[in-house]
C-alpha positions, 0 to 999 in steps of 0.5 A: 500500500502507498503510505505517502497519501493522506486522503484519496477522493475517487469518482466523487459525485454529489447530485441533488434531486429536483422535486416538483409538484404536490407529490414532490416527484423527482424530475431531475438532478443538479450535478453539483459534483460529477466524478471528481478524483484527486489525492492529497499527500502528507504535508502537502497543500493541494489547491482546488480552484474555480469560479463561485458555484463550481462545486468546490465547497461541496467537495470539501463538505462531502469529505467530512460527510457534512453532506452525503455524497451520491457515489464514489469513495473517500479513503483516509489513510489513518496510520497506514490503514485505508478507511473508507469514510463513505461506509462509516456510521456517525460514531466512527465519523466522530472519531475520524473527524478529529483528524480532519478539521475545517477553516471557514470563509467568513470568520465572523459568521463561523464564530458563535457571537455569544461565546468568548474566545476561550469558549470557542477555541476550547469547545472541541477540546471539551466535546472530545473530553481532552481537557477541562478546568486549568488544563483546558485554559492552558491549552487554549492559551498555547493555541492562541500563542501559536496563531499569534493571538494575545491571551488578553483576548481570552474573554472577548467576544468575536464582535470585539475582534478584527477580521484577521483576529477572528480568522486566527481564532477559527484557525486555533479552534481547528488546531485544537484536536491536532488534525492531520488534514485541514480543509480551508474554504477560502480562508482569506477571501473576506480579509484585507489584502495585508491581512491575507498575507499574514494569514497565508504565512501563518498557515505555512508556518503551522504546516511545518509545526503541526505536520499538516496537509491542506485542501486549500479552496480558492477562486484567487489564483495569485493566492494559490500560487503563493501557498499550494504545491499542486492545483486542480481547476474545477468547472461545472462540477468536474476537474478540467486540469490538475498539476503542480503549481509551477507547471500549471502557471507556466504551461496551462493545457486547458482553455479555462485555465488560460482564461483564469490565469489571464484574469490575474491582475497585471499592472502592465497596461500593454498586456490588456490586449492579451487577456482572455475574456470569458463570455456567457455564464457558468454551465447550468448543472440542471441542463448540461448539454452533451460534450464538454461543459465548457464548450459554450464559452471556449474560443477553441471549441470544435464539433467534437467538444459539443458532442463528446465529454472529455475525460481527465487524462494524464498528458505529462508527468503528474499533469492531468487535463480534460480537453479534446484539443490538448495536443492541438493548441498552444495556450499562454501561461502567466502574462509577463 
């Protein structure tokens, strides 16, 4: 068995039924996630990128069984034992969830406004009966110091903290159970740019200190470039490209990747003419047409793109692409 991986997602599908009529009959399905597969290695930061509504958060919530998935496998490597989380009951899931924690996008709405910082960070430790009393306070203070929070904030409520401080509270809460994997769902998108850099650097420091792996969800490729080892791009519920970060930024192989890379802010006015502007809207998962879901917005699309759905295939060392035209077109990487 390959012990290098921490978690494997295999052909994950999450289809939500569409009900109509008085009897609530199922007339179709919204294919929020439709056959996603990837592996996260130990101490790796794996980026999952795409436009809003593409299914990124649904993948993360499925990975902790916060929502039930339609089909597929989620295999967690717990001390060399492959555990299929799809077959676990709630009691077993409670134990495995200690190894997988979440950091949420909005640091304000994800914290209970009626609880103090001490109570928020200490809650997982109390629920799992790890510590109480003086020992609990000592552990909470140690966690606060690890994330750069002054212990003087122990008795404060979230509304008395800045956005960056609130996100540090959320990170400290996630670290309390000493997880192996953290699912970070756009953890910097609600923060000021200067604070974003602080949080990203903190996450990198904590990765070394706690031997963490991250699933880092984002729509901001400039952030992903800074923190991720590998990146997967998601469009309309499927992965369209996956590779090492440097390779993906320098040598994109899917038109969607090219368009996203060209949207990264550039202060050189001469590069404006080179940008790829996507027209139209993201594909409607209720009425997906045959073929590639991206073809209505793709400037390179030909007949085969409209008729046949491309499969994610290996085109180079650890570089996977789902496009019929990968070997026929030359795409631009980062504009410089």
